[in-house]
Structure formats: structure tokens, C-alpha cells
C-alpha positions in Angstrom: 78.1 54.1 21.9 77.4 56.6 24.7 79.7 59.6 25.2 79.7 61.6 28.4 81.7 64.9 28.4 82.9 66.5 31.6 83.4 70.3 31.8 87.0 71.3 31.1 89.6 72.8 33.4 92.5 75.0 32.4 91.9 74.1 28.8 89.8 71.1 27.7 89.5 67.8 29.5 87.1 65.2 28.2 85.9 61.9 29.6 84.6 59.5 27.1 82.3 56.7 28.4 82.0 53.9 25.9 79.3 51.3 26.6 80.2 48.5 24.1 83.5 47.0 25.2 85.5 44.1 26.6 84.9 41.1 28.8 87.2 41.0 31.8 89.0 37.9 30.7 92.7 38.7 31.0 95.0 38.6 34.0 92.9 40.5 36.6 89.2 39.9 36.1 86.6 42.4 37.2 85.3 41.8 40.7 81.5 41.0 40.4 81.2 39.6 43.9 81.2 42.9 45.7 81.1 46.6 45.1 84.5 46.9 43.4 85.4 47.8 39.8 88.8 47.0 38.1 90.7 49.8 36.4 93.9 50.2 34.4 95.4 53.6 33.2 97.3 53.9 29.9 99.2 57.0 29.0 98.9 58.3 25.4 100.6 61.7 26.2 104.2 62.7 26.3 103.9 63.8 29.9 105.0 61.5 32.7 102.0 60.5 34.8 101.3 58.9 38.2 98.1 56.9 38.8 97.2 57.2 42.5 94.7 55.6 44.8 94.3 57.7 47.9 97.8 58.9 48.8 99.7 56.1 47.2 100.8 55.3 43.6 99.1 52.1 42.4 101.1 49.0 41.5 102.9 49.8 38.2 101.3 53.2 38.0 104.3 55.4 38.7 106.1 57.7 36.2 104.2 56.3 33.2 105.6 57.4 29.9 103.9 57.3 26.5 102.4 53.8 25.9 103.0 52.7 29.5 100.1 51.4 31.6 99.4 50.6 35.2 98.5 47.2 36.6 94.9 46.3 37.0 93.6 47.9 40.2 90.5 47.0 42.2 88.7 50.1 43.6 85.4 50.8 45.3 83.0 51.7 42.5 81.2 54.2 44.7 84.4 55.9 46.0 87.3 54.9 43.8 89.6 57.6 45.3 91.7 57.7 42.1 93.7 60.6 40.8 96.0 61.1 37.8 98.9 63.5 38.5 102.0 64.7 36.9 104.8 62.3 37.9 106.0 63.1 41.4 103.2 65.6 42.0 100.0 65.3 44.1 97.5 67.6 42.3 94.8 65.7 40.3 94.8 66.6 36.6 91.8 68.7 35.7 88.8 66.8 34.3 89.7 63.4 35.8 86.7 62.5 37.9 85.7 59.0 37.0 82.6 57.0 37.9 82.3 53.2 37.7 79.7 50.5 38.0 80.4 47.7 40.5 81.6 44.4 39.0 82.9 46.0 35.7 86.3 46.5 34.2 87.5 49.8 32.7 90.4 51.0 30.6 91.2 54.7 31.2 93.4 56.4 28.6 95.0 59.8 29.1 95.6 61.5 25.8 96.4 65.0 24.5 93.6 67.6 24.8 93.5 71.1 23.4 96.7 73.1 24.1 98.5 71.7 27.2 95.4 70.0 28.6 94.9 66.2 29.1 91.8 64.4 28.1 90.6 61.1 29.4 88.7 58.2 27.7 87.0 55.9 30.2 86.3 52.7 28.3 84.0 50.0 29.7 85.2 46.5 29.2 82.2 44.2 28.8 82.5 42.3 25.5 82.7 38.5 25.3 84.8 37.4 22.3 83.6 34.4 20.4 85.4 31.1 20.7 88.9 31.3 19.2 88.7 35.1 18.9 90.0 38.2 20.6 88.0 41.4 21.1 89.3 44.5 19.3 88.5 48.2 19.3 90.2 51.4 18.4 90.5 54.6 20.3 91.1 57.6 18.1 93.1 59.8 20.5 93.8 62.5 18.0 92.3 65.8 17.1 92.5 65.1 13.3 89.1 65.8 11.7 89.6 62.9 9.3 88.0 59.7 10.7 90.0 56.4 10.6 89.4 52.7 9.9 91.3 49.7 11.2 92.3 46.5 9.4 93.4 43.5 11.5 94.7 40.9 9.1 97.2 38.0 8.6 100.7 39.5 8.3 101.3 40.7 4.7 97.8 40.6 3.5 97.2 43.1 0.7 94.6 45.6 1.8 93.4 46.2 -1.8 92.1 42.6 -1.7 89.8 43.4 1.2 86.3 44.9 1.1 85.5 44.6 4.8 87.2 46.8 7.4 87.7 45.6 11.0 86.4 48.9 12.4 85.1 51.8 10.5 84.8 55.6 10.6 86.1 56.3 14.2 86.3 60.0 14.6 88.7 62.0 16.7 88.2 61.6 20.5 85.9 58.5 20.2 86.3 54.8 20.4 84.7 52.1 18.3 82.7 49.2 19.6 84.4 46.0 20.2 84.4 43.4 17.4 85.7 39.8 17.1 89.0 39.2 15.4 90.9 36.0 14.8 93.4 35.4 17.6 97.1 34.9 16.9 99.8 37.0 15.3 98.1 39.9 13.4 99.0 42.9 11.4 97.1 46.1 12.3 96.9 48.9 9.9 95.1 52.2 10.2 93.7 54.0 7.1 91.8 57.1 6.3 88.1 56.1 6.5 86.7 54.4 3.4 90.1 54.0 1.8 93.1 51.6 1.7 95.4 54.6 2.3 97.5 53.5 5.3 98.2 56.4 7.7 99.8 54.1 10.4 101.1 50.5 10.2 101.1 49.3 13.8 103.2 46.3 12.8 102.8 42.6 11.8 103.7 40.9 15.1 100.8 41.9 17.3 99.9 38.9 19.4 96.2 38.8 20.2 95.2 36.1 22.6 91.9 34.3 22.4 89.4 35.4 25.0 91.2 38.7 25.7 90.0 42.1 24.6 92.4 44.8 23.2 92.2 48.5 22.6 94.6 50.0 20.1 95.2 53.6 21.0 96.1 55.8 18.0 97.7 59.1 19.1 99.5 62.0 17.6 103.3 62.0 17.5 106.0 64.4 16.3 106.3 62.6 13.0 102.8 61.4 12.3 100.6 58.9 14.2 101.8 56.3 16.7 99.9 53.6 18.6 100.0 50.9 21.3 97.8 48.0 22.4 96.2 47.8 25.8 94.8 44.5 27.1 91.6 44.7 29.1 91.7 43.7 32.8 
């Protein structure tokens, strides 16, 4: 994994560039025929956000609440002209200055930074799931010093019977690499790293489609951790 940090504004704003990620196999594939990249924004903060290209809010990118996400947007890789603003405002949030490679797909996640700042994870989607599998990774969008593991299982599987974690030791502000998981209806549980102690049960009805890559975003909430799934473009 490669991590690039961009100097903060007004508090701390971070851009995380992850190089092991998902294949653009869902509804809006990355455009490899020209100089475009494909981008989706997901909001893991409590602030309402707009995702703008030039002077216009992108399709589905207006007034995004926690767990909401924009549609997949094709942009010029060299000059994407993208901004993330507070809903209804025009000023770009500090620290959001993305760069893309042509022909690739990206998931951008806004998540809480230090104080009132917003941090950004820019996650490259370039993983090809094996046949019958989905791609899965975790973004630890918390500031908790304790790293976390993820278990993706059949619903109701006892974790104590498992010796292999789906992803392991993902520290705060980082994302794991993609791994293959069996497609279908899956239960996703987050534990303190190296243990079976569940700190978040993301539910037993998560539908993971074969050939599609997913990022589970784990973020802080008022009563502990919360999460949502983002499908790659």
C-alpha cells in the first residue's frame, strides 16, 4: 500500500492513495479509451456535502449525508475540476486536491479529521475478483489507535471457529488491500485486531455481487463505530 499525505489546512486534511484496489466492474466502468478517470464520492462525516465538477453538482452528489454517495462521474484525469464543499456552498474543503491516472476508477471517501477538519481517502480501484468472488477491503476512517480486523462470513458463523481473518491489522486512517470473498449474502463483523472481540457487527444481510469490488467504511459515531458499503465504479 502506498500512502500520500497532503499538507493540512485549518486543521488536518489527509489524502490517502491506496494502490491495491478494485476492478471497475460495476455499473459505470472506468474509461480506458481516453484520458478520463471515473470517480465516486462517499461521505463518512456528519456534515452535509456537495460533490462538484466545475460549477455544477455532479449527478447524485448534492447534499450528501453520512453514508450517502455520488453516482460514478467521468472526469479528465489531468484536469478533473472536482471540489467537495459544504452543502449549498462553493468553497472547496481544505486538503481536497485529487490527482488521477487515466483509465482508472477511484473511490473518494470524506471522513472526520482532527477537530472540525475533513480528511479524504482516495482509493484506487484496480482489483480483479476471482470467478464467483467479490473484491473486499476495509477503510478504517477512525482515529482510534487500536487497529481492526474484518471477518466476512456466512450469516451466523461463529467467529471462534475461525482462524483466518478476511482482512487484518488495518490501522486508523488507512485502507487494506483488496481480497477475494465469496459472493452472496454475507455477514461482516469488525474486531479488535488479532481477536474475536466484535467492535462492530455490520449486519448479516450484506449482498456482495460476483465481479464487483466493495469498500466497507468504518467510521466513528456518537455511540461507537458505524459503517457502510461502497461499490466501486
